[in-house]
The first five atom37 places (N, CA, C, CB, O) and aatype in JSON, in Angstrom:
{
  "aatype": [12, 10, 5, 1, 1, 13, 10, 19, 17, 0, 10, 11, 19, 13, 3, 5, 19, 19, 10, 7, 4, 0, 13, 19, 10, 0, 0, 0, 0, 19, 15, 3, 15, 10, 3, 10, 9, 15, 13, 15, 1, 13, 10, 0, 13, 1, 9, 11, 19, 0, 2, 13, 10, 10, 18, 19, 7, 13, 0, 13, 0, 17, 8, 7, 9, 13],
  "atom_mask": [
    [1, 1, 1, 1, 1],
    [1, 1, 1, 1, 1],
    [1, 1, 1, 1, 1],
    [1, 1, 1, 1, 1],
    [1, 1, 1, 1, 1],
    [1, 1, 1, 1, 1],
    [1, 1, 1, 1, 1],
    [1, 1, 1, 1, 1],
    [1, 1, 1, 1, 1],
    [1, 1, 1, 1, 1],
    [1, 1, 1, 1, 1],
    [1, 1, 1, 1, 1],
    [1, 1, 1, 1, 1],
    [1, 1, 1, 1, 1],
    [1, 1, 1, 1, 1],
    [1, 1, 1, 1, 1],
    [1, 1, 1, 1, 1],
    [1, 1, 1, 1, 1],
    [1, 1, 1, 1, 1],
    [1, 1, 1, 0, 1],
    [1, 1, 1, 1, 1],
    [1, 1, 1, 1, 1],
    [1, 1, 1, 1, 1],
    [1, 1, 1, 1, 1],
    [1, 1, 1, 1, 1],
    [1, 1, 1, 1, 1],
    [1, 1, 1, 1, 1],
    [1, 1, 1, 1, 1],
    [1, 1, 1, 1, 1],
    [1, 1, 1, 1, 1],
    [1, 1, 1, 1, 1],
    [1, 1, 1, 1, 1],
    [1, 1, 1, 1, 1],
    [1, 1, 1, 1, 1],
    [1, 1, 1, 1, 1],
    [1, 1, 1, 1, 1],
    [1, 1, 1, 1, 1],
    [1, 1, 1, 1, 1],
    [1, 1, 1, 1, 1],
    [1, 1, 1, 1, 1],
    [1, 1, 1, 1, 1],
    [1, 1, 1, 1, 1],
    [1, 1, 1, 1, 1],
    [1, 1, 1, 1, 1],
    [1, 1, 1, 1, 1],
    [1, 1, 1, 1, 1],
    [1, 1, 1, 1, 1],
    [1, 1, 1, 1, 1],
    [1, 1, 1, 1, 1],
    [1, 1, 1, 1, 1],
    [1, 1, 1, 1, 1],
    [1, 1, 1, 1, 1],
    [1, 1, 1, 1, 1],
    [1, 1, 1, 1, 1],
    [1, 1, 1, 1, 1],
    [1, 1, 1, 1, 1],
    [1, 1, 1, 0, 1],
    [1, 1, 1, 1, 1],
    [1, 1, 1, 1, 1],
    [1, 1, 1, 1, 1],
    [1, 1, 1, 1, 1],
    [1, 1, 1, 1, 1],
    [1, 1, 1, 1, 1],
    [1, 1, 1, 0, 1],
    [1, 1, 1, 1, 1],
    [1, 1, 1, 1, 1]
  ],
  "atom_positions": [
    [[103.89, 47.57, 77.63], [103.0, 46.5, 78.03], [103.6, 45.68, 79.21], [102.72, 45.59, 76.83], [102.89, 45.32, 80.15]],
    [[104.87, 45.4, 79.13], [105.58, 44.6, 80.2], [105.5, 45.35, 81.51], [107.1, 44.33, 79.82], [105.25, 44.75, 82.55]],
    [[105.71, 46.66, 81.49], [105.66, 47.46, 82.71], [104.31, 47.43, 83.38], [106.03, 48.88, 82.42], [104.18, 47.32, 84.6]],
    [[103.29, 47.52, 82.52], [101.91, 47.42, 83.06], [101.62, 46.06, 83.66], [100.89, 47.7, 81.96], [101.0, 45.97, 84.73]],
    [[102.05, 45.03, 83.02], [101.89, 43.65, 83.58], [102.58, 43.51, 84.89], [102.42, 42.6, 82.62], [102.05, 42.91, 85.82]],
    [[103.82, 44.07, 84.99], [104.6, 43.94, 86.24], [103.87, 44.76, 87.34], [106.11, 44.46, 86.04], [103.77, 44.31, 88.49]],
    [[103.37, 45.94, 86.98], [102.67, 46.76, 87.98], [101.4, 46.04, 88.51], [102.27, 48.14, 87.36], [101.12, 46.04, 89.71]],
    [[100.68, 45.45, 87.61], [99.48, 44.72, 88.03], [99.84, 43.57, 88.98], [98.73, 44.18, 86.8], [99.17, 43.34, 89.98]],
    [[100.94, 42.83, 88.62], [101.42, 41.75, 89.44], [101.83, 42.23, 90.82], [102.57, 41.06, 88.75], [101.47, 41.63, 91.84]],
    [[102.6, 43.31, 90.84], [103.08, 43.89, 92.09], [101.89, 44.32, 93.01], [103.99, 45.1, 91.77], [101.9, 44.1, 94.22]],
    [[100.89, 44.93, 92.38], [99.69, 45.33, 93.17], [98.94, 44.14, 93.75], [98.73, 46.15, 92.29], [98.39, 44.21, 94.85]],
    [[98.92, 43.03, 92.99], [98.25, 41.85, 93.51], [99.04, 41.25, 94.64], [98.04, 40.83, 92.41], [98.44, 40.76, 95.6]],
    [[100.35, 41.26, 94.56], [101.17, 40.76, 95.66], [100.98, 41.65, 96.88], [102.65, 40.7, 95.26], [100.87, 41.15, 98.0]],
    [[100.95, 42.97, 96.66], [100.77, 43.93, 97.78], [99.41, 43.69, 98.43], [100.89, 45.41, 97.27], [99.31, 43.75, 99.66]],
    [[98.39, 43.44, 97.67], [97.09, 43.19, 98.19], [97.1, 41.96, 99.11], [96.1, 43.01, 97.05], [96.49, 41.98, 100.17]],
    [[97.81, 40.88, 98.71], [97.89, 39.71, 99.54], [98.66, 39.95, 100.84], [98.53, 38.61, 98.77], [98.34, 39.41, 101.9]],
    [[99.68, 40.78, 100.72], [100.44, 41.16, 101.96], [99.54, 41.95, 102.92], [101.72, 42.03, 101.6], [99.58, 41.74, 104.14]],
    [[98.73, 42.85, 102.36], [97.81, 43.6, 103.2], [96.81, 42.65, 103.88], [97.07, 44.66, 102.37], [96.5, 42.81, 105.06]],
    [[96.3, 41.68, 103.15], [95.39, 40.69, 103.72], [96.09, 39.95, 104.87], [94.91, 39.7, 102.63], [95.5, 39.8, 105.94]],
    [[97.29, 39.49, 104.67], [98.01, 38.77, 105.72], [98.25, 39.68, 106.93], [0.0, 0.0, 0.0], [98.12, 39.22, 108.07]],
    [[98.58, 40.9, 106.73], [98.81, 41.8, 107.87], [97.49, 42.06, 108.58], [99.44, 43.14, 107.4], [97.49, 42.17, 109.81]],
    [[96.38, 42.15, 107.87], [95.11, 42.35, 108.52], [94.78, 41.12, 109.4], [94.0, 42.61, 107.47], [94.29, 41.31, 110.51]],
    [[95.01, 39.96, 108.98], [94.75, 38.78, 109.82], [95.73, 38.76, 111.03], [94.89, 37.44, 108.97], [95.34, 38.4, 112.14]],
    [[96.93, 39.12, 110.82], [97.87, 39.17, 111.98], [97.4, 40.18, 113.02], [99.31, 39.54, 111.5], [97.39, 39.9, 114.22]],
    [[97.01, 41.38, 112.54], [96.55, 42.43, 113.51], [95.24, 42.01, 114.17], [96.36, 43.82, 112.78], [95.01, 42.29, 115.35]],
    [[94.4, 41.34, 113.43], [93.14, 40.85, 114.1], [93.5, 39.85, 115.17], [92.15, 40.2, 113.07], [92.95, 39.9, 116.27]],
    [[94.41, 38.92, 114.88], [94.75, 37.92, 115.83], [95.44, 38.55, 117.1], [95.66, 36.88, 115.15], [95.2, 38.1, 118.22]],
    [[96.24, 39.54, 116.89], [96.85, 40.26, 118.0], [95.84, 40.99, 118.8], [97.87, 41.2, 117.52], [95.97, 41.05, 120.02]],
    [[94.85, 41.54, 118.19], [93.77, 42.22, 118.92], [92.98, 41.36, 119.85], [92.86, 42.83, 117.98], [92.55, 41.83, 120.9]],
    [[92.77, 40.1, 119.5], [92.01, 39.23, 120.31], [92.9, 38.3, 121.16], [91.08, 38.44, 119.45], [92.39, 37.45, 121.89]],
    [[94.19, 38.47, 121.06], [95.1, 37.65, 121.83], [95.05, 37.93, 123.3], [96.48, 37.82, 121.35], [94.78, 39.06, 123.72]],
    [[95.31, 36.9, 124.11], [95.32, 37.15, 125.57], [96.47, 37.99, 126.0], [95.36, 35.86, 126.34], [96.33, 38.83, 126.89]],
    [[97.62, 37.77, 125.38], [98.82, 38.62, 125.73], [99.42, 39.19, 124.45], [99.92, 37.79, 126.51], [99.39, 38.58, 123.38]],
    [[99.95, 40.34, 124.62], [100.56, 41.05, 123.45], [102.07, 40.97, 123.51], [100.12, 42.56, 123.41], [102.76, 41.8, 122.91]],
    [[102.6, 39.98, 124.23], [104.04, 39.86, 124.34], [104.62, 39.36, 123.02], [104.42, 38.92, 125.49], [103.98, 38.59, 122.31]],
    [[105.82, 39.8, 122.71], [106.52, 39.25, 121.56], [106.92, 37.8, 121.83], [107.77, 40.09, 121.23], [107.34, 37.46, 122.94]],
    [[106.8, 36.98, 120.85], [107.15, 35.57, 121.07], [108.33, 35.22, 120.09], [105.86, 34.61, 120.81], [108.61, 35.92, 119.11]],
    [[108.99, 34.11, 120.44], [110.1, 33.73, 119.64], [109.58, 33.04, 118.38], [111.06, 32.83, 120.43], [108.42, 32.62, 118.29]],
    [[110.48, 32.93, 117.41], [110.06, 32.32, 116.13], [109.75, 30.86, 116.27], [111.12, 32.49, 115.08], [108.85, 30.37, 115.59]],
    [[110.45, 30.14, 117.14], [110.18, 28.72, 117.4], [108.82, 28.54, 118.03], [111.25, 28.13, 118.31], [108.1, 27.61, 117.67]],
    [[108.42, 29.43, 118.97], [107.16, 29.4, 119.62], [106.03, 29.67, 118.6], [107.13, 30.41, 120.77], [104.96, 29.06, 118.65]],
    [[106.31, 30.61, 117.68], [105.33, 30.93, 116.64], [105.07, 29.72, 115.78], [105.8, 32.08, 115.78], [103.93, 29.43, 115.44]],
    [[106.14, 29.03, 115.43], [105.96, 27.83, 114.57], [105.27, 26.67, 115.3], [107.33, 27.35, 114.04], [104.77, 25.73, 114.67]],
    [[105.24, 26.74, 116.66], [104.61, 25.67, 117.46], [103.13, 25.91, 117.66], [105.29, 25.56, 118.81], [102.46, 25.1, 118.3]],
    [[102.61, 27.0, 117.13], [101.17, 27.24, 117.22], [100.35, 26.16, 116.53], [100.83, 28.59, 116.63], [100.7, 25.71, 115.44]],
    [[99.27, 25.75, 117.16], [98.39, 24.8, 116.5], [97.32, 25.61, 115.75], [97.74, 23.81, 117.54], [96.69, 26.51, 116.31]],
    [[97.13, 25.28, 114.49], [96.12, 25.94, 113.65], [95.11, 24.92, 113.24], [96.74, 26.6, 112.41], [95.49, 23.87, 112.72]],
    [[93.88, 25.18, 113.45], [92.79, 24.32, 113.04], [92.68, 24.32, 111.51], [91.48, 24.78, 113.69], [92.88, 25.35, 110.86]],
    [[92.36, 23.17, 110.97], [92.28, 23.06, 109.5], [91.19, 24.01, 109.03], [91.99, 21.58, 109.04], [91.37, 24.66, 108.0]],
    [[90.09, 24.12, 109.7], [88.99, 25.0, 109.33], [89.4, 26.39, 109.27], [87.87, 24.89, 110.26], [88.97, 27.09, 108.36]],
    [[90.23, 26.87, 110.2], [90.71, 28.24, 110.2], [91.68, 28.52, 109.0], [91.42, 28.53, 111.54], [91.67, 29.58, 108.39]],
    [[92.5, 27.5, 108.72], [93.43, 27.65, 107.6], [92.65, 27.69, 106.27], [94.48, 26.49, 107.59], [92.96, 28.5, 105.4]],
    [[91.62, 26.81, 106.12], [90.82, 26.83, 104.9], [90.05, 28.14, 104.79], [89.86, 25.65, 104.85], [89.88, 28.64, 103.68]],
    [[89.58, 28.72, 105.89], [88.94, 29.98, 105.87], [89.9, 31.09, 105.37], [88.39, 30.31, 107.24], [89.52, 31.94, 104.57]],
    [[91.09, 31.06, 105.85], [92.08, 32.07, 105.39], [92.34, 31.87, 103.91], [93.42, 31.98, 106.2], [92.37, 32.86, 103.17]],
    [[92.53, 30.66, 103.45], [92.79, 30.39, 102.02], [91.63, 30.86, 101.22], [93.06, 28.89, 101.75], [91.8, 31.46, 100.16]],
    [[90.42, 30.6, 101.7], [89.2, 31.08, 100.98], [89.18, 32.61, 100.87], [0.0, 0.0, 0.0], [88.89, 33.18, 99.81]],
    [[89.49, 33.24, 101.97], [89.57, 34.72, 101.9], [90.62, 35.19, 100.97], [89.82, 35.31, 103.25], [90.43, 36.17, 100.25]],
    [[91.76, 34.5, 100.96], [92.87, 34.94, 100.09], [92.47, 34.8, 98.6], [94.18, 34.1, 100.39], [92.74, 35.68, 97.79]],
    [[91.82, 33.69, 98.26], [91.36, 33.5, 96.87], [90.26, 34.54, 96.49], [90.81, 32.05, 96.69], [90.29, 35.08, 95.38]],
    [[89.31, 34.82, 97.39], [88.28, 35.77, 97.17], [88.92, 37.19, 97.01], [87.27, 35.71, 98.34], [88.54, 37.96, 96.12]],
    [[89.84, 37.5, 97.86], [90.53, 38.73, 97.86], [91.23, 38.93, 96.53], [91.5, 38.79, 99.0], [91.14, 39.99, 95.91]],
    [[91.91, 37.92, 96.12], [92.67, 37.89, 94.84], [91.73, 38.15, 93.68], [93.41, 36.53, 94.65], [92.02, 38.93, 92.78]],
    [[90.59, 37.47, 93.72], [89.65, 37.61, 92.62], [88.93, 38.99, 92.59], [0.0, 0.0, 0.0], [88.63, 39.52, 91.52]],
    [[88.69, 39.53, 93.74], [88.01, 40.87, 93.83], [88.92, 41.99, 93.46], [87.49, 41.12, 95.24], [88.56, 42.84, 92.65]],
    [[90.14, 42.0, 94.04], [91.06, 43.06, 93.83], [92.12, 42.72, 92.81], [91.68, 43.42, 95.08], [92.98, 43.54, 92.52]]
  ]
}
């Protein structure tokens, strides 16, 4: 029973990682430049609250569905 619970937990984590990767790939697809950026420049990005809430909503829905 413990192995099954761990497997279900691992699959849920994997699903969340897939969701995050999908958002990153979508952002890269619509980006003006595809250059690699430094970590400090990445942290300097401005994120709208509405976009963050949309991502959180998708994450909760994704978690509930899968």
